[in-house]
C-alpha positions as CSV (number, residue, x, y, z in Angstrom):
1,M,17.2,66.6,28.7
2,N,14.7,63.8,28.2
3,L,11.1,64.0,27.0
4,G,9.6,63.9,30.5
5,Q,11.7,66.8,31.6
6,S,10.8,68.8,28.5
7,L,7.1,68.4,29.3
8,R,7.3,69.2,33.0
9,S,5.9,72.7,32.7
10,V,2.9,71.6,30.5
11,K,-0.3,71.2,32.6
12,L,-1.3,67.7,31.6
13,S,-4.6,66.2,32.7
14,A,-3.8,62.7,31.4
15,I,-1.1,60.5,29.9
16,Y,-2.0,57.6,27.6
17,S,0.5,55.1,26.4
18,S,0.8,52.1,24.1
19,P,1.3,48.9,26.1
20,L,4.7,48.3,24.5
21,K,7.6,48.6,26.9
22,R,9.5,51.4,25.2
23,A,6.4,53.6,25.1
24,L,5.5,52.8,28.7
25,V,8.9,53.8,29.9
26,T,8.7,57.1,28.1
27,A,5.1,57.7,29.4
28,E,6.2,57.0,33.0
29,S,9.1,59.5,32.7
30,I,6.5,62.1,31.7
31,A,4.0,61.0,34.4
32,W,6.7,61.3,37.1
33,H,6.8,65.1,36.6
34,H,3.0,65.5,36.9
35,G,2.0,63.1,39.6
36,L,-0.2,61.3,37.2
37,Q,-0.8,57.6,36.5
38,V,-0.2,56.4,32.9
39,K,-3.3,55.0,31.3
40,V,-2.4,52.1,29.0
41,E,-4.4,52.2,25.8
42,P,-4.1,48.9,23.8
43,A,-5.2,50.7,20.6
44,L,-2.0,52.8,20.6
45,R,0.3,49.8,20.0
46,E,2.4,49.9,16.8
47,M,1.1,48.7,13.5
48,E,1.1,45.0,13.1
49,V,3.6,44.3,10.3
50,G,3.1,40.5,10.2
51,E,5.7,38.7,8.1
52,L,7.9,41.9,7.9
53,E,8.6,41.8,11.6
54,G,12.3,41.6,12.3
55,L,13.5,41.5,8.7
56,S,16.6,43.4,7.6
57,L,16.4,46.0,4.8
58,V,18.2,43.4,2.6
59,E,15.6,40.8,3.3
60,L,12.7,43.3,2.8
61,G,14.2,44.3,-0.6
62,K,14.7,40.8,-1.7
63,N,11.4,39.3,-0.7
64,F,8.9,42.2,-0.6
65,S,10.2,45.0,-2.7
66,K,7.3,45.0,-5.3
67,F,4.8,44.8,-2.5
68,L,6.4,47.6,-0.5
69,V,6.4,49.9,-3.5
70,E,2.7,49.2,-4.2
71,W,2.0,49.6,-0.5
72,R,3.9,52.9,-0.2
73,D,2.2,54.3,-3.3
74,G,-1.3,53.2,-2.3
75,E,-3.8,55.0,-0.1
76,G,-3.4,52.8,2.9
77,A,-5.8,50.0,2.0
78,G,-3.0,47.4,1.3
79,K,-2.5,44.9,4.1
80,L,1.1,44.0,5.0
81,P,1.5,40.2,4.7
82,G,0.1,38.8,7.9
83,G,-0.4,42.3,9.3
84,E,-2.5,45.4,9.1
85,S,-3.2,48.0,6.5
86,L,-3.0,51.7,7.3
87,V,-6.8,51.8,7.1
88,D,-7.0,49.0,9.7
89,L,-4.6,50.9,11.9
90,S,-6.6,54.1,11.6
91,N,-9.8,52.3,12.4
92,R,-8.2,50.9,15.5
93,V,-6.5,54.1,16.7
94,W,-9.0,56.9,15.8
95,P,-11.8,55.8,18.1
96,A,-9.2,55.7,21.0
97,V,-8.2,59.3,20.1
98,Q,-11.8,60.4,20.2
99,Y,-12.3,58.6,23.5
100,M,-9.2,60.3,25.0
101,L,-10.4,63.7,23.8
102,S,-13.9,63.3,25.1
103,N,-12.7,62.2,28.5
104,N,-10.2,65.1,28.9
105,K,-12.0,68.2,27.7
106,Q,-10.2,70.2,30.4
107,G,-6.4,70.3,30.0
108,E,-3.9,68.8,27.7
109,I,-3.1,65.2,27.3
110,A,0.1,63.3,26.3
111,V,-0.1,60.3,24.1
112,V,2.9,58.1,23.9
113,S,3.0,55.7,21.0
114,H,4.9,54.7,17.8
115,Y,5.7,56.0,14.4
116,F,2.8,54.6,12.3
117,V,0.3,55.3,15.0
118,T,1.5,58.9,15.3
119,V,1.5,59.6,11.5
120,T,-1.8,58.0,11.1
121,I,-3.3,60.2,13.8
122,I,-1.8,63.3,12.1
123,C,-3.3,62.3,8.8
124,K,-6.7,61.6,10.2
125,A,-6.8,64.8,12.3
126,L,-5.8,67.0,9.3
127,G,-8.0,65.2,6.8
128,L,-5.1,63.9,4.8
129,P,-5.3,60.7,2.8
130,L,-3.3,57.9,4.6
131,G,-1.1,57.6,1.6
132,H,0.5,60.9,2.8
133,I,2.2,59.2,5.7
134,Q,5.4,58.9,3.6
135,R,5.6,62.7,3.6
136,I,5.6,63.0,7.4
137,R,8.7,62.3,9.5
138,V,8.8,61.9,13.2
139,Q,11.7,60.7,15.2
140,P,11.8,58.6,18.4
141,S,11.2,60.7,21.5
142,S,10.1,63.6,19.4
143,K,7.1,65.8,20.3
144,T,4.2,66.4,18.0
145,V,1.5,68.7,19.1
146,L,-2.1,68.7,17.8
147,D,-4.6,71.3,19.0
148,F,-8.2,69.9,19.0
149,S,-9.7,72.9,20.7
150,G,-11.2,74.6,17.6
151,N,-13.5,73.5,14.8
152,R,-10.8,71.6,13.1
153,P,-7.6,70.1,14.5
154,V,-4.4,72.2,14.0
155,L,-0.9,70.8,13.8
156,V,1.1,73.0,16.1
157,S,4.4,71.3,16.0
158,L,5.8,68.2,14.2
159,G,8.6,65.9,15.4
160,D,10.3,68.4,17.7
161,T,13.5,67.0,19.1
162,C,15.1,70.2,20.5
163,H,14.9,68.7,24.0
164,L,17.2,65.9,23.0
165,K,20.1,68.3,22.2
166,E,22.8,68.9,24.8
167,V,22.2,72.0,26.9
């Protein structure tokens, strides 16, 4: 079963997606089951990693190991060489989340994005420091559910991949 099929019984009012192809394809598979149009949200694109883009683990370890340890242990303020910091990412993504929530007060929404965007949203929603992202794991095509209906957001499920297992 794919992600779209696993969400077919959820009453979605909107589907938002990163403009990147792999997210759009996933969003369209969800939209197909709901008769909805995917709303492309540029703020949901993955974190800009600058000079680290496309490097192998060996190259990362050789050229950026000290920086990566400092970046991992920091609180999200360190900018990747030529890229964004987690703070930059949060400042880009969170206003879009607030916009999506304010424009969809009735019904549930699906947001299709990428790893760093997802864990940044989780941290911000739960009031966790951005340095905690290393403690959160989500896999491609997994489902994470946040409930924003109460006074404070609640993490309902994290990185659910049950729909990917053979039936």
